C-alpha positions, 0 to 999 in steps of 0.5 A: 820416431827418430829419438830413442826416448818418447819425450814427445810433447808430454815432456815439453808440455809439462816443462812449460807447465812447470815454468809458466804455471808455477805449480811448484809441487805438482810439476810432471815430466813424463818420458817413455821409450817408443816401440820400434816401428810403431806410428806416433801422433801428438795433440798438435793443437795443445802444443801450438797453443802452449807455445803461442800464448801464455796459458795459465793453469786455469786456462788449461783446465778449461781447455781440458773441460771443453774436451769432455775432461780428457785430452789425448796427448800422444798415442802410438799404434802398431799399424795404421788404421787404413792399412790394417783390419781388426785389433790394432795394439795402441798406447795412449797417454791422456791428460785429465782433470783431477778433482780429488784432494788426496791420493786415497780419494783419487783411488776411490774415484778411479776404482768406481770409474773402472767398475763402471766400464762393465756397463759399457764394454762387453764381457768386461773382466779384470785380469788384475784387480784395481790396486795402487802401485808405484810407477817410476817412483810415483803413486799410481792407480792400476788395473788390467782387464779384457773385454770384447768389442764389436766392429762395424760388421758386427765381428767380435774382437777380443781386447785387453788393456792395462791402465795406469793413472798418475795424479799430480795436483789438479790433473792426472795422466792416464796411460793405456796399453791395449792389445789382445790375444791375436796381437799379444804385445805383453812382453813389449808392454812389460819392457816399455813400462820399465822405461817410464820416467817422471821428474 
């Protein structure tokens, strides 16, 4: 990326939402410094639709629902999958629907969701228990965990992930930082989290 700040599609999209959807108390602009040398992608389909058509909040919600309640907005990968075997550190930002009516209810739902990961990920263990934090001045839900993943060749890869969930009205952003002992990006992730900004 050539810019020093990862405003990417997320910033522009939410500026469009703020203007077009008139969500007066729920607008969100997100930016973060991109990791140098990593490979970025955006969800071009959303970008194109928001600029070609006058999309309402209801239509955007339907779009997210049609994509199983979650749409990848932007990702950053340390390596290209075609050029690297094994764990690839990645940062992902997803736009998801938020059906809760309060932050405390949001935290309760997210906590249950985090707990359910034990059913899907091998050897899932919390590194930091689920809790509420302030992220760039906004209330957020956070936890970090480690787990094992199996490759197609049945090799075991040890991974860990930090998850931040930031609600705004009937949607929320989920920001994930994933690495592992063999690809330790802890210091980088620490520094990148400090660059996150919301409006």
